[in-house]
C-alpha positions as a printed Julia matrix, in Angstrom:
111×3 Matrix{Float64}:
 56.88  34.64  137.14
 57.44  38.23  138.31
 57.92  41.34  136.22
 61.56  42.06  135.5
 62.73  45.49  136.63
 63.83  46.52  133.13
 60.77  45.16  131.31
 59.15  47.89  129.22
 55.43  48.45  129.14
 53.63  49.56  125.99
 50.28  51.34  126.2
 48.0   51.73  123.18
 45.74  54.79  123.42
 42.68  55.31  121.23
 41.02  58.55  122.34
 37.4   59.39  121.62
 37.58  61.59  118.57
 36.72  64.91  120.17
 38.95  67.86  121.05
 38.03  67.6   124.73
 39.34  64.03  124.8
 42.42  64.43  122.61
 44.19  67.01  124.76
 43.91  65.04  128.03
 44.95  61.86  126.22
 48.13  63.57  125.01
 48.79  64.77  128.57
 48.34  61.22  129.88
 50.62  59.89  127.14
 53.36  62.34  128.13
 53.06  61.51  131.84
 53.28  57.77  131.16
 56.19  58.21  128.74
 58.05  60.28  131.34
 57.89  57.18  133.54
 59.43  54.95  130.88
 56.27  53.58  129.27
 56.18  53.26  125.47
 53.04  54.92  124.11
 51.25  54.51  120.79
 48.31  56.78  120.03
 45.88  55.82  117.25
 43.83  58.62  115.72
 42.62  60.01  112.43
 44.78  62.19  110.21
 42.87  65.4   110.94
 42.8   64.8   114.68
 46.53  64.03  114.69
 47.22  67.4   113.07
 45.79  69.1   116.16
 48.46  67.77  118.5
 51.25  66.42  116.31
 53.52  69.37  117.14
 53.21  68.72  120.88
 54.05  65.05  120.37
 57.03  65.87  118.15
 58.45  68.15  120.85
 57.93  65.41  123.44
 59.71  62.91  121.19
 62.63  65.32  120.75
 63.17  65.13  124.52
 63.5   61.35  124.26
 59.98  60.31  125.2
 58.85  57.17  123.41
 55.51  58.26  121.97
 54.38  56.94  118.6
 51.51  58.26  116.53
 49.6   55.99  114.15
 47.26  57.84  111.82
 44.46  56.33  109.81
 41.86  57.65  107.41
 38.44  57.72  109.02
 35.95  55.66  106.97
 33.44  58.48  106.62
 31.56  56.74  103.79
 30.76  53.71  105.96
 29.69  56.05  108.77
 27.5   57.99  106.32
 29.23  61.26  107.17
 30.55  64.06  104.96
 34.15  63.73  103.78
 36.6   65.11  106.34
 34.22  64.64  109.26
 36.65  62.98  111.69
 35.86  64.58  115.03
 32.82  65.23  117.2
 33.13  68.98  116.63
 32.84  68.4   112.85
 29.56  66.46  112.97
 26.75  68.06  110.97
 24.25  67.27  113.76
 24.63  66.61  117.51
 22.33  63.6   117.1
 25.1   61.85  115.17
 27.42  61.9   118.17
 27.53  58.12  118.56
 28.31  56.21  115.43
 29.53  52.67  115.11
 31.76  51.19  112.48
 31.98  47.49  113.35
 35.0   46.72  111.17
 37.06  49.81  112.04
 39.88  47.72  113.58
 40.24  45.9   110.25
 40.63  49.24  108.47
 43.57  50.31  110.61
 46.89  49.03  109.36
 48.74  48.47  112.62
 52.37  49.47  112.46
 54.86  48.21  115.02
 56.81  50.96  116.71
């Protein structure tokens, strides 16, 4: 069965939580959306605040970009409250943390 010409594609983007990764991910999202792809970006509340204005302007032009925000489980990661990005880490040695049940903590919302 082939892909129908009018079938829409939906990409889910989950950028590494660092400023140097968020900006390019937003650029990629805009480029894909300009080509008719539906985009959903998952990120933490504080990280979303860094580029929410850019996404809102893109949406005003008709691009189908959705933003799903979640609260980062800093307690489980043993990090200070509000530490949601690599540039907020108290020590560079904490750069790679794992939260095995993070997907269960994100309430997925259909766009």
